[in-house]
A tleap script that builds the chain and sets N, CA, C and O, in Angstrom:
source leaprc.protein.ff14SB
mol = sequence {
  NMET LYS CYS LYS PRO GLN GLU PRO GLU ARG
  GLU ALA SER LYS GLU PRO VAL SER ALA GLY
  SER SER ALA THR ALA GLU GLU LYS SER TRP
  GLN ASP VAL ASP GLU SER SER MET ASN LEU
  GLY GLN ARG CYS VAL TYR ARG ASN ARG LYS
  ARG ALA VAL GLU LEU TYR ARG ARG GLY CYS
  SER PRO GLN GLU ILE PHE ARG LEU THR GLY
  MET GLY PRO GLY MET VAL SER ARG MET TRP
  LYS LYS CYS CYS THR LYS ASP PRO GLU THR
  GLY ASN VAL LYS GLY TYR GLN ALA LEU VAL
  PRO LYS SER LYS VAL LYS SER PHE ILE CARG
}
set mol.1.N position { -4.146 -5.234 -29.595 }
set mol.1.CA position { -3.011 -4.510 -29.101 }
set mol.1.C position { -1.760 -5.255 -29.544 }
set mol.1.O position { -1.560 -6.418 -29.193 }
set mol.2.N position { -0.921 -4.574 -30.317 }
set mol.2.CA position { 0.316 -5.170 -30.783 }
set mol.2.C position { 1.481 -4.475 -30.109 }
set mol.2.O position { 1.581 -3.248 -30.116 }
set mol.3.N position { 2.345 -5.261 -29.538 }
set mol.3.CA position { 3.540 -4.732 -28.911 }
set mol.3.C position { 4.734 -5.436 -29.510 }
set mol.3.O position { 4.803 -6.665 -29.523 }
set mol.4.N position { 5.659 -4.665 -29.997 }
set mol.4.CA position { 6.871 -5.266 -30.540 }
set mol.4.C position { 8.028 -4.975 -29.603 }
set mol.4.O position { 8.047 -3.935 -28.944 }
set mol.5.N position { 8.998 -5.887 -29.534 }
set mol.5.CA position { 10.166 -5.625 -28.702 }
set mol.5.C position { 10.889 -4.382 -29.190 }
set mol.5.O position { 11.039 -4.165 -30.392 }
set mol.6.N position { 11.332 -3.575 -28.247 }
set mol.6.CA position { 12.016 -2.338 -28.587 }
set mol.6.C position { 13.515 -2.519 -28.438 }
set mol.6.O position { 13.977 -3.305 -27.612 }
set mol.7.N position { 14.264 -1.790 -29.239 }
set mol.7.CA position { 15.714 -1.856 -29.182 }
set mol.7.C position { 16.207 -1.116 -27.945 }
set mol.7.O position { 15.680 -0.053 -27.616 }
set mol.8.N position { 17.221 -1.665 -27.247 }
set mol.8.CA position { 17.737 -0.977 -26.073 }
set mol.8.C position { 18.514 0.295 -26.396 }
set mol.8.O position { 18.701 1.122 -25.504 }
set mol.9.N position { 18.977 0.490 -27.640 }
set mol.9.CA position { 19.727 1.690 -27.998 }
set mol.9.C position { 18.773 2.791 -28.421 }
set mol.9.O position { 18.572 3.009 -29.615 }
set mol.10.N position { 18.183 3.489 -27.457 }
set mol.10.CA position { 17.304 4.623 -27.724 }
set mol.10.C position { 17.718 5.780 -26.868 }
set mol.10.O position { 18.441 5.619 -25.885 }
set mol.11.N position { 17.263 6.938 -27.240 }
set mol.11.CA position { 17.561 8.113 -26.434 }
set mol.11.C position { 16.844 7.991 -25.094 }
set mol.11.O position { 15.649 7.697 -25.048 }
set mol.12.N position { 17.562 8.212 -24.025 }
set mol.12.CA position { 16.995 8.066 -22.681 }
set mol.12.C position { 15.881 9.065 -22.424 }
set mol.12.O position { 14.991 8.798 -21.616 }
set mol.13.N position { 15.911 10.207 -23.091 }
set mol.13.CA position { 14.898 11.226 -22.839 }
set mol.13.C position { 13.545 10.866 -23.440 }
set mol.13.O position { 12.518 11.396 -23.017 }
set mol.14.N position { 13.538 9.973 -24.422 }
set mol.14.CA position { 12.278 9.637 -25.083 }
set mol.14.C position { 11.527 8.524 -24.370 }
set mol.14.O position { 10.387 8.718 -23.951 }
set mol.15.N position { 12.154 7.357 -24.227 }
set mol.15.CA position { 11.466 6.204 -23.681 }
set mol.15.C position { 12.426 5.378 -22.837 }
set mol.15.O position { 13.630 5.387 -23.091 }
set mol.16.N position { 11.913 4.660 -21.831 }
set mol.16.CA position { 12.794 3.798 -21.055 }
set mol.16.C position { 13.179 2.568 -21.869 }
set mol.16.O position { 12.461 2.177 -22.789 }
set mol.17.N position { 14.287 1.974 -21.537 }
set mol.17.CA position { 14.691 0.749 -22.214 }
set mol.17.C position { 13.738 -0.351 -21.805 }
set mol.17.O position { 13.448 -0.528 -20.622 }
set mol.18.N position { 13.259 -1.078 -22.772 }
set mol.18.CA position { 12.280 -2.118 -22.513 }
set mol.18.C position { 12.938 -3.374 -21.981 }
set mol.18.O position { 14.092 -3.670 -22.290 }
set mol.19.N position { 12.202 -4.093 -21.192 }
set mol.19.CA position { 12.677 -5.362 -20.683 }
set mol.19.C position { 12.196 -6.501 -21.554 }
set mol.19.O position { 12.483 -7.661 -21.259 }
set mol.20.N position { 11.476 -6.206 -22.613 }
set mol.20.CA position { 10.862 -7.225 -23.449 }
set mol.20.C position { 11.804 -8.269 -23.971 }
set mol.20.O position { 11.441 -9.444 -24.035 }
set mol.21.N position { 13.004 -7.886 -24.348 }
set mol.21.CA position { 13.913 -8.843 -24.943 }
set mol.21.C position { 14.827 -9.504 -23.922 }
set mol.21.O position { 15.544 -10.444 -24.262 }
set mol.22.N position { 14.818 -9.039 -22.689 }
set mol.22.CA position { 15.763 -9.566 -21.710 }
set mol.22.C position { 15.075 -10.267 -20.542 }
set mol.22.O position { 15.577 -10.214 -19.419 }
set mol.23.N position { 13.957 -10.912 -20.775 }
set mol.23.CA position { 13.253 -11.614 -19.705 }
set mol.23.C position { 14.071 -12.825 -19.275 }
set mol.23.O position { 14.376 -13.696 -20.090 }
set mol.24.N position { 14.422 -12.879 -18.008 }
set mol.24.CA position { 15.233 -13.973 -17.497 }
set mol.24.C position { 14.344 -15.049 -16.893 }
set mol.24.O position { 13.126 -14.892 -16.801 }
set mol.25.N position { 14.970 -16.133 -16.488 }
set mol.25.CA position { 14.230 -17.220 -15.848 }
set mol.25.C position { 13.612 -16.746 -14.541 }
set mol.25.O position { 12.529 -17.196 -14.167 }
set mol.26.N position { 14.305 -15.824 -13.832 }
set mol.26.CA position { 13.755 -15.297 -12.582 }
set mol.26.C position { 12.447 -14.564 -12.839 }
set mol.26.O position { 11.487 -14.717 -12.084 }
set mol.27.N position { 12.408 -13.767 -13.906 }
set mol.27.CA position { 11.201 -13.018 -14.228 }
set mol.27.C position { 10.057 -13.953 -14.593 }
set mol.27.O position { 8.903 -13.680 -14.263 }
set mol.28.N position { 10.364 -15.032 -15.258 }
set mol.28.CA position { 9.324 -15.982 -15.655 }
set mol.28.C position { 8.778 -16.747 -14.456 }
set mol.28.O position { 7.676 -17.291 -14.514 }
set mol.29.N position { 9.547 -16.791 -13.370 }
set mol.29.CA position { 9.110 -17.544 -12.191 }
set mol.29.C position { 8.415 -16.674 -11.150 }
set mol.29.O position { 8.117 -17.150 -10.054 }
set mol.30.N position { 8.151 -15.403 -11.471 }
set mol.30.CA position { 7.453 -14.540 -10.523 }
set mol.30.C position { 6.098 -15.153 -10.203 }
set mol.30.O position { 5.337 -15.499 -11.107 }
set mol.31.N position { 5.803 -15.284 -8.930 }
set mol.31.CA position { 4.542 -15.881 -8.515 }
set mol.31.C position { 3.477 -14.811 -8.353 }
set mol.31.O position { 3.756 -13.686 -7.940 }
set mol.32.N position { 2.245 -15.189 -8.691 }
set mol.32.CA position { 1.132 -14.266 -8.494 }
set mol.32.C position { 0.901 -14.060 -7.002 }
set mol.32.O position { 1.228 -14.911 -6.175 }
set mol.33.N position { 0.339 -12.929 -6.693 }
set mol.33.CA position { 0.065 -12.554 -5.305 }
set mol.33.C position { -1.361 -12.965 -4.959 }
set mol.33.O position { -2.255 -12.893 -5.802 }
set mol.34.N position { -1.571 -13.395 -3.718 }
set mol.34.CA position { -2.914 -13.733 -3.250 }
set mol.34.C position { -3.699 -12.439 -3.066 }
set mol.34.O position { -3.451 -11.678 -2.131 }
set mol.35.N position { -4.639 -12.201 -3.958 }
set mol.35.CA position { -5.407 -10.955 -3.932 }
set mol.35.C position { -6.552 -10.979 -2.928 }
set mol.35.O position { -7.169 -9.943 -2.682 }
set mol.36.N position { -6.849 -12.133 -2.343 }
set mol.36.CA position { -7.988 -12.231 -1.431 }
set mol.36.C position { -7.772 -11.428 -0.145 }
set mol.36.O position { -8.738 -11.047 0.516 }
set mol.37.N position { -6.523 -11.173 0.208 }
set mol.37.CA position { -6.258 -10.413 1.430 }
set mol.37.C position { -6.299 -8.899 1.203 }
set mol.37.O position { -6.186 -8.126 2.154 }
set mol.38.N position { -6.459 -8.476 -0.051 }
set mol.38.CA position { -6.498 -7.044 -0.371 }
set mol.38.C position { -7.930 -6.545 -0.415 }
set mol.38.O position { -8.853 -7.291 -0.743 }
set mol.39.N position { -8.107 -5.261 -0.077 }
set mol.39.CA position { -9.430 -4.676 -0.264 }
set mol.39.C position { -9.582 -4.296 -1.738 }
set mol.39.O position { -8.634 -4.426 -2.512 }
set mol.40.N position { -10.748 -3.836 -2.122 }
set mol.40.CA position { -11.036 -3.560 -3.525 }
set mol.40.C position { -10.084 -2.525 -4.121 }
set mol.40.O position { -9.607 -2.698 -5.243 }
set mol.41.N position { -9.807 -1.459 -3.387 }
set mol.41.CA position { -8.909 -0.413 -3.880 }
set mol.41.C position { -7.499 -0.929 -4.119 }
set mol.41.O position { -6.893 -0.647 -5.153 }
set mol.42.N position { -6.982 -1.685 -3.162 }
set mol.42.CA position { -5.642 -2.251 -3.297 }
set mol.42.C position { -5.573 -3.224 -4.469 }
set mol.42.O position { -4.589 -3.257 -5.208 }
set mol.43.N position { -6.631 -4.013 -4.629 }
set mol.43.CA position { -6.679 -4.986 -5.717 }
set mol.43.C position { -6.644 -4.291 -7.075 }
set mol.43.O position { -5.950 -4.742 -7.985 }
set mol.44.N position { -7.388 -3.198 -7.214 }
set mol.44.CA position { -7.406 -2.445 -8.481 }
set mol.44.C position { -6.038 -1.844 -8.780 }
set mol.44.O position { -5.566 -1.906 -9.915 }
set mol.45.N position { -5.401 -1.264 -7.766 }
set mol.45.CA position { -4.072 -0.677 -7.949 }
set mol.45.C position { -3.070 -1.764 -8.333 }
set mol.45.O position { -2.276 -1.584 -9.257 }
set mol.46.N position { -3.108 -2.896 -7.619 }
set mol.46.CA position { -2.190 -4.002 -7.902 }
set mol.46.C position { -2.364 -4.507 -9.334 }
set mol.46.O position { -1.380 -4.690 -10.050 }
set mol.47.N position { -3.596 -4.729 -9.748 }
set mol.47.CA position { -3.841 -5.254 -11.098 }
set mol.47.C position { -3.386 -4.274 -12.177 }
set mol.47.O position { -2.856 -4.690 -13.208 }
set mol.48.N position { -3.588 -2.986 -11.948 }
set mol.48.CA position { -3.156 -1.978 -12.914 }
set mol.48.C position { -1.627 -1.941 -13.006 }
set mol.48.O position { -1.067 -1.856 -14.099 }
set mol.49.N position { -0.962 -2.006 -11.860 }
set mol.49.CA position { 0.502 -2.030 -11.851 }
set mol.49.C position { 1.028 -3.282 -12.544 }
set mol.49.O position { 1.981 -3.221 -13.321 }
set mol.50.N position { 0.398 -4.413 -12.255 }
set mol.50.CA position { 0.829 -5.674 -12.864 }
set mol.50.C position { 0.659 -5.616 -14.378 }
set mol.50.O position { 1.526 -6.068 -15.127 }
set mol.51.N position { -0.442 -5.068 -14.812 }
set mol.51.CA position { -0.689 -4.951 -16.252 }
set mol.51.C position { 0.362 -4.055 -16.910 }
set mol.51.O position { 0.868 -4.372 -17.987 }
set mol.52.N position { 0.685 -2.943 -16.264 }
set mol.52.CA position { 1.695 -2.022 -16.802 }
set mol.52.C position { 3.062 -2.699 -16.893 }
set mol.52.O position { 3.764 -2.547 -17.893 }
set mol.53.N position { 3.440 -3.441 -15.860 }
set mol.53.CA position { 4.733 -4.129 -15.860 }
set mol.53.C position { 4.759 -5.214 -16.933 }
set mol.53.O position { 5.772 -5.391 -17.609 }
set mol.54.N position { 3.662 -5.935 -17.092 }
set mol.54.CA position { 3.615 -6.975 -18.125 }
set mol.54.C position { 3.698 -6.376 -19.526 }
set mol.54.O position { 4.355 -6.938 -20.402 }
set mol.55.N position { 3.040 -5.244 -19.743 }
set mol.55.CA position { 3.132 -4.571 -21.043 }
set mol.55.C position { 4.560 -4.084 -21.286 }
set mol.55.O position { 5.080 -4.203 -22.396 }
set mol.56.N position { 5.183 -3.543 -20.260 }
set mol.56.CA position { 6.567 -3.073 -20.345 }
set mol.56.C position { 7.495 -4.237 -20.685 }
set mol.56.O position { 8.400 -4.111 -21.510 }
set mol.57.N position { 7.254 -5.354 -20.041 }
set mol.57.CA position { 8.052 -6.561 -20.244 }
set mol.57.C position { 7.925 -7.088 -21.670 }
set mol.57.O position { 8.884 -7.619 -22.231 }
set mol.58.N position { 6.729 -6.937 -22.253 }
set mol.58.CA position { 6.491 -7.386 -23.627 }
set mol.58.C position { 7.050 -6.430 -24.671 }
set mol.58.O position { 7.132 -6.770 -25.852 }
set mol.59.N position { 7.435 -5.228 -24.232 }
set mol.59.CA position { 8.019 -4.275 -25.165 }
set mol.59.C position { 7.042 -3.281 -25.750 }
set mol.59.O position { 7.321 -2.698 -26.798 }
set mol.60.N position { 5.914 -3.068 -25.114 }
set mol.60.CA position { 4.958 -2.066 -25.597 }
set mol.60.C position { 5.550 -0.667 -25.443 }
set mol.60.O position { 6.385 -0.426 -24.571 }
set mol.61.N position { 5.116 0.226 -26.279 }
set mol.61.CA position { 5.610 1.604 -26.218 }
set mol.61.C position { 5.062 2.295 -24.969 }
set mol.61.O position { 4.003 1.918 -24.467 }
set mol.62.N position { 5.773 3.296 -24.470 }
set mol.62.CA position { 5.277 4.039 -23.306 }
set mol.62.C position { 3.910 4.668 -23.558 }
set mol.62.O position { 3.093 4.761 -22.643 }
set mol.63.N position { 3.657 5.099 -24.791 }
set mol.63.CA position { 2.362 5.693 -25.123 }
set mol.63.C position { 1.242 4.656 -24.990 }
set mol.63.O position { 0.165 4.958 -24.476 }
set mol.64.N position { 1.505 3.441 -25.452 }
set mol.64.CA position { 0.507 2.369 -25.365 }
set mol.64.C position { 0.254 1.991 -23.905 }
set mol.64.O position { -0.893 1.792 -23.505 }
set mol.65.N position { 1.313 1.894 -23.118 }
set mol.65.CA position { 1.168 1.562 -21.694 }
set mol.65.C position { 0.371 2.647 -20.986 }
set mol.65.O position { -0.505 2.345 -20.175 }
set mol.66.N position { 0.669 3.917 -21.287 }
set mol.66.CA position { -0.059 5.021 -20.664 }
set mol.66.C position { -1.526 4.988 -21.061 }
set mol.66.O position { -2.402 5.215 -20.227 }
set mol.67.N position { -1.796 4.708 -22.327 }
set mol.67.CA position { -3.179 4.666 -22.805 }
set mol.67.C position { -3.972 3.570 -22.099 }
set mol.67.O position { -5.146 3.760 -21.780 }
set mol.68.N position { -3.341 2.430 -21.856 }
set mol.68.CA position { -4.041 1.294 -21.258 }
set mol.68.C position { -4.091 1.326 -19.728 }
set mol.68.O position { -5.025 0.793 -19.130 }
set mol.69.N position { -3.094 1.947 -19.095 }
set mol.69.CA position { -3.021 1.894 -17.629 }
set mol.69.C position { -3.007 3.258 -16.949 }
set mol.69.O position { -3.285 3.354 -15.754 }
set mol.70.N position { -2.686 4.313 -17.696 }
set mol.70.CA position { -2.577 5.638 -17.097 }
set mol.70.C position { -1.258 5.870 -16.380 }
set mol.70.O position { -1.091 6.886 -15.705 }
set mol.71.N position { -0.323 4.947 -16.516 }
set mol.71.CA position { 0.978 5.067 -15.857 }
set mol.71.C position { 2.027 5.543 -16.853 }
set mol.71.O position { 2.157 4.995 -17.947 }
set mol.72.N position { 2.778 6.578 -16.456 }
set mol.72.CA position { 3.823 7.124 -17.303 }
set mol.72.C position { 5.071 6.254 -17.306 }
set mol.72.O position { 5.200 5.346 -16.485 }
set mol.73.N position { 5.991 6.527 -18.225 }
set mol.73.CA position { 7.196 5.705 -18.349 }
set mol.73.C position { 8.080 5.708 -17.100 }
set mol.73.O position { 8.691 4.688 -16.781 }
set mol.74.N position { 8.157 6.828 -16.397 }
set mol.74.CA position { 8.966 6.878 -15.179 }
set mol.74.C position { 8.421 5.971 -14.093 }
set mol.74.O position { 9.175 5.263 -13.425 }
set mol.75.N position { 7.115 5.995 -13.920 }
set mol.75.CA position { 6.487 5.166 -12.893 }
set mol.75.C position { 6.615 3.679 -13.239 }
set mol.75.O position { 6.886 2.855 -12.366 }
set mol.76.N position { 6.419 3.344 -14.509 }
set mol.76.CA position { 6.527 1.944 -14.931 }
set mol.76.C position { 7.960 1.455 -14.717 }
set mol.76.O position { 8.174 0.329 -14.268 }
set mol.77.N position { 8.922 2.290 -15.034 }
set mol.77.CA position { 10.327 1.927 -14.841 }
set mol.77.C position { 10.626 1.687 -13.362 }
set mol.77.O position { 11.335 0.740 -13.019 }
set mol.78.N position { 10.093 2.537 -12.487 }
set mol.78.CA position { 10.286 2.350 -11.039 }
set mol.78.C position { 9.637 1.052 -10.563 }
set mol.78.O position { 10.211 0.331 -9.747 }
set mol.79.N position { 8.442 0.756 -11.070 }
set mol.79.CA position { 7.762 -0.488 -10.693 }
set mol.79.C position { 8.587 -1.698 -11.137 }
set mol.79.O position { 8.720 -2.678 -10.403 }
set mol.80.N position { 9.134 -1.614 -12.341 }
set mol.80.CA position { 9.960 -2.702 -12.876 }
set mol.80.C position { 11.179 -2.924 -11.972 }
set mol.80.O position { 11.518 -4.062 -11.646 }
set mol.81.N position { 11.826 -1.839 -11.576 }
set mol.81.CA position { 13.007 -1.948 -10.712 }
set mol.81.C position { 12.641 -2.533 -9.355 }
set mol.81.O position { 13.405 -3.316 -8.789 }
set mol.82.N position { 11.469 -2.155 -8.825 }
set mol.82.CA position { 11.015 -2.724 -7.550 }
set mol.82.C position { 10.816 -4.229 -7.682 }
set mol.82.O position { 11.178 -4.989 -6.784 }
set mol.83.N position { 10.243 -4.655 -8.797 }
set mol.83.CA position { 10.005 -6.087 -9.013 }
set mol.83.C position { 11.314 -6.865 -9.110 }
set mol.83.O position { 11.386 -8.016 -8.681 }
set mol.84.N position { 12.334 -6.248 -9.664 }
set mol.84.CA position { 13.625 -6.914 -9.864 }
set mol.84.C position { 14.536 -6.837 -8.643 }
set mol.84.O position { 15.628 -7.406 -8.650 }
set mol.85.N position { 14.097 -6.137 -7.594 }
set mol.85.CA position { 14.886 -6.011 -6.372 }
set mol.85.C position { 14.893 -7.338 -5.623 }
set mol.85.O position { 13.861 -7.997 -5.497 }
set mol.86.N position { 16.063 -7.720 -5.128 }
set mol.86.CA position { 16.168 -8.971 -4.372 }
set mol.86.C position { 15.801 -8.747 -2.915 }
set mol.86.O position { 16.139 -7.724 -2.320 }
set mol.87.N position { 15.110 -9.715 -2.360 }
set mol.87.CA position { 14.761 -9.694 -0.945 }
set mol.87.C position { 16.018 -10.061 -0.158 }
set mol.87.O position { 16.568 -11.142 -0.367 }
set mol.88.N position { 16.490 -9.190 0.744 }
set mol.88.CA position { 17.730 -9.490 1.471 }
set mol.88.C position { 17.623 -10.715 2.382 }
set mol.88.O position { 18.631 -11.356 2.678 }
set mol.89.N position { 16.421 -11.037 2.821 }
set mol.89.CA position { 16.241 -12.176 3.725 }
set mol.89.C position { 16.280 -13.506 2.982 }
set mol.89.O position { 16.890 -14.464 3.457 }
set mol.90.N position { 15.630 -13.571 1.813 }
set mol.90.CA position { 15.551 -14.832 1.077 }
set mol.90.C position { 16.506 -14.904 -0.103 }
set mol.90.O position { 16.883 -15.998 -0.525 }
set mol.91.N position { 16.901 -13.762 -0.640 }
set mol.91.CA position { 17.774 -13.743 -1.808 }
set mol.91.C position { 17.029 -13.863 -3.124 }
set mol.91.O position { 17.644 -13.823 -4.189 }
set mol.92.N position { 15.711 -14.010 -3.066 }
set mol.92.CA position { 14.895 -14.108 -4.274 }
set mol.92.C position { 14.425 -12.722 -4.699 }
set mol.92.O position { 14.346 -11.804 -3.883 }
set mol.93.N position { 14.113 -12.582 -5.991 }
set mol.93.CA position { 13.573 -11.305 -6.450 }
set mol.93.C position { 12.153 -11.148 -5.913 }
set mol.93.O position { 11.448 -12.131 -5.686 }
set mol.94.N position { 11.747 -9.894 -5.713 }
set mol.94.CA position { 10.412 -9.617 -5.172 }
set mol.94.C position { 9.313 -10.008 -6.150 }
set mol.94.O position { 8.288 -10.552 -5.739 }
set mol.95.N position { 9.510 -9.740 -7.436 }
set mol.95.CA position { 8.500 -10.063 -8.432 }
set mol.95.C position { 7.232 -9.262 -8.228 }
set mol.95.O position { 7.286 -8.090 -7.855 }
set mol.96.N position { 6.093 -9.888 -8.470 }
set mol.96.CA position { 4.811 -9.194 -8.378 }
set mol.96.C position { 4.493 -8.732 -6.964 }
set mol.96.O position { 3.668 -7.835 -6.789 }
set mol.97.N position { 5.119 -9.312 -5.957 }
set mol.97.CA position { 4.884 -8.899 -4.568 }
set mol.97.C position { 5.229 -7.424 -4.373 }
set mol.97.O position { 4.631 -6.754 -3.531 }
set mol.98.N position { 6.186 -6.918 -5.144 }
set mol.98.CA position { 6.595 -5.512 -5.031 }
set mol.98.C position { 5.526 -4.557 -5.542 }
set mol.98.O position { 5.594 -3.359 -5.266 }
set mol.99.N position { 4.547 -5.055 -6.273 }
set mol.99.CA position { 3.497 -4.211 -6.837 }
set mol.99.C position { 2.316 -4.018 -5.897 }
set mol.99.O position { 1.434 -3.203 -6.167 }
set mol.100.N position { 2.294 -4.758 -4.800 }
set mol.100.CA position { 1.204 -4.642 -3.831 }
set mol.100.C position { 1.294 -3.273 -3.164 }
set mol.100.O position { 2.358 -2.896 -2.675 }
set mol.101.N position { 0.189 -2.524 -3.137 }
set mol.101.CA position { 0.217 -1.211 -2.490 }
set mol.101.C position { 0.658 -1.308 -1.030 }
set mol.101.O position { 0.246 -2.212 -0.303 }
set mol.102.N position { 1.485 -0.382 -0.623 }
set mol.102.CA position { 2.007 -0.278 0.747 }
set mol.102.C position { 2.956 -1.414 1.115 }
set mol.102.O position { 3.272 -1.588 2.292 }
set mol.103.N position { 3.420 -2.198 0.127 }
set mol.103.CA position { 4.365 -3.269 0.448 }
set mol.103.C position { 5.758 -2.676 0.583 }
set mol.103.O position { 6.105 -1.718 -0.109 }
set mol.104.N position { 6.533 -3.238 1.458 }
set mol.104.CA position { 7.890 -2.762 1.700 }
set mol.104.C position { 8.850 -3.565 0.830 }
set mol.104.O position { 8.827 -4.796 0.830 }
set mol.105.N position { 9.689 -2.856 0.092 }
set mol.105.CA position { 10.684 -3.526 -0.735 }
set mol.105.C position { 12.016 -3.567 -0.005 }
set mol.105.O position { 12.715 -4.581 -0.036 }
set mol.106.N position { 12.368 -2.478 0.647 }
set mol.106.CA position { 13.626 -2.410 1.387 }
set mol.106.C position { 13.355 -2.559 2.876 }
set mol.106.O position { 12.336 -2.091 3.384 }
set mol.107.N position { 14.270 -3.212 3.564 }
set mol.107.CA position { 14.182 -3.291 5.017 }
set mol.107.C position { 14.696 -1.986 5.600 }
set mol.107.O position { 15.619 -1.375 5.062 }
set mol.108.N position { 14.099 -1.570 6.689 }
set mol.108.CA position { 14.532 -0.338 7.345 }
set mol.108.C position { 15.770 -0.635 8.175 }
set mol.108.O position { 15.759 -1.512 9.038 }
set mol.109.N position { 16.839 0.107 7.903 }
set mol.109.CA position { 18.078 -0.049 8.667 }
set mol.109.C position { 18.464 1.314 9.209 }
set mol.109.O position { 18.545 2.290 8.464 }
set mol.110.N position { 18.699 1.373 10.501 }
set mol.110.CA position { 19.067 2.643 11.129 }
set mol.110.C position { 20.548 2.692 11.329 }
set mol.110.O position { 21.069 3.681 11.845 }
savepdb mol mol.pdb
quit
């Protein structure tokens, strides 16, 4: 599987802008999630999401990501944004923790 970094100047209707060329130090410091507390279904969903985000980060095409994970470009883009969301309590980015099924990214405020 070969993935090349994609240029950010593309038509928005075709493919999402890749994060492959803009990986920051925060992204490199994302910690893995303890999978032992997840059941088998949650673990499979988490691993598939993580794989899709990592492929997106490397600059793989949306077609390649879909072929390998079954996730479309819109869903991968949403997952990426969830990972880059900062935790209001700690100020750190959520990272891979945001990919855990049923995990809360935003705090509920009434």
